[in-house]
N, CA, C and O of each residue as an XYZ file, in Angstrom:
312
protein
N      -7.543     -4.379     32.941
C      -6.891     -3.410     32.036
C      -7.618     -3.430     30.579
O      -7.767     -4.445     29.897
N      -8.004     -2.238     30.262
C      -8.813     -2.048     28.944
C      -7.932     -2.109     27.797
O      -6.787     -1.664     27.880
N      -8.442     -2.696     26.590
C      -7.721     -2.653     25.393
C      -7.511     -1.292     24.915
O      -8.370     -0.432     25.108
N      -6.350     -1.029     24.263
C      -6.013      0.360     23.767
C      -7.062      0.754     22.707
O      -7.408     -0.121     21.914
N      -7.572      1.917     22.620
C      -8.465      2.510     21.628
C      -7.582      2.940     20.415
O      -6.583      3.656     20.479
N      -8.103      2.398     19.344
C      -7.403      2.728     18.094
C      -7.484      4.173     17.780
O      -8.594      4.701     17.842
N      -6.393      4.919     17.432
C      -6.392      6.191     17.073
C      -6.649      6.439     15.588
O      -6.707      5.474     14.825
N      -6.816      7.779     15.111
C      -7.035      7.924     13.736
C      -5.862      7.453     12.942
O      -6.027      6.946     11.832
N      -4.636      7.613     13.499
C      -3.409      7.194     12.730
C      -3.441      5.629     12.475
O      -3.038      5.115     11.431
N      -3.938      4.971     13.492
C      -3.993      3.427     13.349
C      -5.147      3.064     12.250
O      -5.038      2.060     11.545
N      -6.063      3.797     12.173
C      -7.116      3.462     11.364
C      -6.712      3.780      9.943
O      -7.012      3.024      9.018
N      -5.958      5.018      9.751
C      -5.319      5.457      8.463
C      -4.599      4.490      7.983
O      -4.757      4.115      6.822
N      -3.692      3.935      8.812
C      -2.606      2.993      8.314
C      -3.346      1.629      8.017
O      -2.938      0.943      7.081
N      -4.303      1.256      8.697
C      -5.012      0.007      8.336
C      -5.800      0.187      6.911
O      -5.821     -0.643      6.002
N      -6.369      1.315      6.928
C      -7.209      1.620      5.669
C      -6.153      1.559      4.500
O      -6.375      0.861      3.511
N      -5.067      2.259      4.624
C      -4.144      2.398      3.550
C      -3.558      0.947      3.191
O      -3.194      0.765      2.029
N      -3.450     -0.056      4.090
C      -3.004     -1.289      3.775
C      -4.077     -2.012      3.187
O      -3.739     -2.880      2.382
N      -5.310     -1.856      3.403
C      -6.440     -2.453      2.741
C      -6.595     -2.015      1.306
O      -6.955     -2.775      0.406
N      -6.304     -0.759      1.154
C      -6.320     -0.313     -0.237
C      -5.305     -0.687     -1.090
O      -5.559     -0.790     -2.290
N      -4.051     -0.937     -0.613
C      -2.853     -1.226     -1.312
C      -2.702     -2.736     -1.538
O      -2.223     -3.195     -2.575
N      -3.094     -3.414     -0.607
C      -2.917     -4.838     -0.605
C      -3.296     -5.587     -1.921
O      -2.486     -6.379     -2.402
N      -4.496     -5.362     -2.514
C      -4.774     -5.945     -3.735
C      -3.943     -5.681     -4.932
O      -3.711     -6.536     -5.786
N      -3.499     -4.451     -4.962
C      -2.403     -4.068     -6.010
C      -1.102     -4.735     -5.868
O      -0.465     -5.106     -6.855
N      -0.696     -4.894     -4.672
C       0.517     -5.618     -4.233
C       0.535     -6.977     -4.627
O       1.481     -7.516     -5.202
N      -0.702     -7.609     -4.255
C      -0.910     -8.996     -4.441
C      -1.006     -9.277     -6.078
O      -0.498    -10.298     -6.539
N      -1.646     -8.374     -6.878
C      -1.623     -8.697     -8.362
C      -0.204     -8.523     -9.031
O       0.154     -9.231     -9.973
N       0.585     -7.524     -8.473
C       1.874     -7.446     -8.950
C       2.800     -8.609     -8.611
O       3.575     -9.047     -9.461
N       2.728     -9.139     -7.326
C       3.580    -10.319     -6.991
C       2.900    -11.487     -7.743
O       3.664    -12.362     -8.150
N       1.668    -11.624     -7.971
C       1.098    -12.740     -8.577
C       1.586    -12.714    -10.146
O       1.905    -13.732    -10.761
N       1.594    -11.567    -10.619
C       2.167    -11.469    -12.050
C       3.676    -11.871    -12.123
O       4.114    -12.517    -13.075
N       4.360    -11.508    -11.198
C       5.793    -11.748    -11.152
C       5.927    -13.285    -11.019
O       6.753    -13.830    -11.752
N       5.248    -13.995    -10.214
C       5.216    -15.439     -9.990
C       4.818    -16.161    -11.353
O       5.421    -17.124    -11.827
N       3.707    -15.539    -11.900
C       3.267    -16.110    -13.163
C       4.455    -16.067    -14.312
O       4.717    -17.076    -14.966
N       5.110    -14.892    -14.493
C       6.063    -14.704    -15.391
C       7.270    -15.660    -15.132
O       7.869    -16.196    -16.064
N       7.573    -15.834    -13.916
C       8.665    -16.691    -13.493
C       8.386    -18.173    -13.763
O       9.258    -18.971    -14.105
N       7.045    -18.484    -13.573
C       6.488    -19.830    -13.781
C       6.526    -20.105    -15.242
O       6.685    -21.267    -15.617
N       6.393    -19.126    -16.106
C       6.544    -19.351    -17.656
C       7.909    -19.614    -18.127
O       8.161    -20.059    -19.247
N       8.756    -19.330    -17.258
C      10.262    -19.728    -17.670
C      11.009    -18.387    -17.854
O      12.089    -18.411    -18.444
N      10.511    -17.215    -17.390
C      11.291    -16.067    -17.438
C      12.626    -16.133    -16.694
O      12.590    -16.684    -15.594
N      13.738    -15.681    -17.104
C      14.920    -15.680    -16.406
C      14.774    -14.969    -14.930
O      14.356    -13.821    -14.776
N      15.183    -15.830    -13.894
C      15.057    -15.341    -12.554
C      15.599    -13.962    -12.299
O      15.083    -13.244    -11.441
N      16.683    -13.550    -13.062
C      17.215    -12.224    -12.922
C      16.219    -11.033    -13.152
O      16.301     -9.930    -12.611
N      15.236    -11.455    -14.073
C      14.309    -10.395    -14.291
C      13.462    -10.158    -13.062
O      12.951     -9.056    -12.860
N      13.295    -11.251    -12.179
C      12.532    -11.002    -10.885
C      13.045     -9.854    -10.095
O      12.296     -9.146     -9.422
N      14.407     -9.662    -10.186
C      15.081     -8.601     -9.301
C      14.870     -7.336    -10.092
O      15.015     -6.272     -9.490
N      14.528     -7.322    -11.429
C      14.342     -6.085    -12.091
C      12.752     -5.662    -11.972
O      12.400     -4.483    -12.001
N      12.014     -6.549    -11.860
C      10.378     -6.325    -11.778
C      10.026     -6.180    -10.435
O       9.093     -5.400    -10.245
N      10.511     -6.710     -9.451
C       9.997     -6.608     -8.053
C      10.246     -5.332     -7.471
O       9.315     -4.919     -6.778
N      11.259     -4.583     -7.561
C      11.621     -3.267     -6.828
C      10.606     -2.253     -7.296
O      10.152     -1.473     -6.459
N      10.214     -2.189     -8.522
C       9.102     -1.075     -8.990
C       7.744     -1.364     -8.330
O       6.996     -0.463     -7.949
N       7.454     -2.750     -8.211
C       6.090     -3.190     -7.666
C       6.151     -2.794     -6.226
O       5.192     -2.188     -5.750
N       7.140     -3.067     -5.526
C       7.339     -2.612     -4.161
C       7.337     -1.200     -3.898
O       6.623     -0.772     -2.992
N       8.060     -0.415     -4.591
C       8.165      0.972     -4.481
C       6.798      1.746     -4.677
O       6.434      2.653     -3.929
N       6.086      1.287     -5.761
C       4.845      1.911     -6.134
C       3.738      1.623     -5.045
O       2.821      2.394     -4.762
N       3.981      0.354     -4.466
C       2.945      0.022     -3.303
C       3.357      0.732     -2.140
O       2.477      1.110     -1.366
N       4.651      0.995     -1.869
C       4.994      1.875     -0.685
C       4.512      3.311     -0.857
O       3.900      3.864      0.057
N       4.769      3.915     -1.989
C       4.335      5.264     -2.257
C       2.818      5.294     -2.112
O       2.344      6.181     -1.404
N       2.037      4.454     -2.685
C       0.546      4.410     -2.485
C       0.149      4.266     -1.089
O      -0.836      4.883     -0.685
N       0.846      3.485     -0.287
C       0.586      3.312      1.177
C       0.729      4.661      1.848
O      -0.176      5.130      2.538
N       1.906      5.290      1.630
C       2.142      6.513      2.239
C       1.065      7.551      1.821
O       0.614      8.344      2.647
N       0.653      7.535      0.502
C      -0.328      8.519      0.045
C      -1.660      8.390      0.784
O      -2.219      9.355      1.306
N      -2.175      7.035      0.799
C      -3.310      6.729      1.450
C      -3.329      6.943      3.042
O      -4.320      7.358      3.644
N      -2.204      6.634      3.600
C      -2.021      6.794      5.079
C      -2.233      8.354      5.402
O      -2.879      8.688      6.395
N      -1.698      9.245      4.578
C      -1.555     10.622      4.929
C      -2.721     11.424      4.249
O      -2.754     12.653      4.319
N      -3.586     10.765      3.652
C      -5.039     11.384      3.251
C      -4.930     12.172      1.975
O      -5.543     13.229      1.832
N      -4.142     11.656      1.036
C      -4.203     12.539     -0.376
C      -5.603     12.364     -0.905
O      -5.964     13.161     -1.771
N      -6.395     11.482     -0.527
C      -7.749     11.365     -1.151
C      -8.830     12.142     -0.604
O      -9.953     12.040     -1.099
N      -8.557     13.076      0.578
C      -9.389     13.811      1.090
C      -9.292     15.237      0.662
O      -8.198     15.715      0.363
N     -10.356     15.913      0.621
C     -10.359     17.328      0.180
C      -9.576     18.113      1.246
O      -9.374     17.618      2.354
N      -9.120     19.383      0.897
C      -8.399     20.250      1.851
C      -9.149     20.577      2.935
O      -8.637     20.613      4.054
N     -10.469     20.856      2.719
C     -11.425     21.313      3.789
C     -11.543     20.198      4.737
O     -11.445     20.503      5.926
N     -11.734     18.971      4.443
C     -11.806     17.756      5.321
C     -10.535     17.665      6.183
O     -10.558     17.354      7.374
N      -9.532     17.933      5.553
C      -8.308     17.749      6.581
C      -8.285     18.849      7.550
O      -8.065     18.677      8.749
N      -8.535     20.064      6.962
C      -8.535     21.295      7.924
C      -9.536     20.980      9.018
O      -9.204     21.276     10.166
N     -10.782     20.388      8.799
C     -11.580     20.166      9.801
C     -11.189     19.092     10.773
O     -11.504     19.186     11.960
N     -10.508     18.069     10.298
C     -10.046     17.049     11.249
C      -8.897     17.598     12.146
O      -8.676     17.089     13.245
N      -8.249     18.526     11.718
C      -7.124     19.035     12.597
C      -7.634     19.920     13.668
O      -6.980     20.000     14.708
N      -8.757     20.611     13.527
C      -9.406     21.347     14.517
C     -10.386     20.804     15.418
O     -10.913     21.526     16.265
């Protein structure tokens, strides 16, 4: 049995994850640093959702090709 061939969608999701991962890591590292400095843990619940939401929006944007020109998107569909 042959291994499955990755499709464009698989590559786009992987590329999006690679682009978003550093920013997500920086946001979580900043949160851990702030909590380590003695910030009230309740602030963690206030700071973490925007970090996750912006990372999710960025992942969706990269996965669906916002960074490509309209002509490139049209060429890929044909």
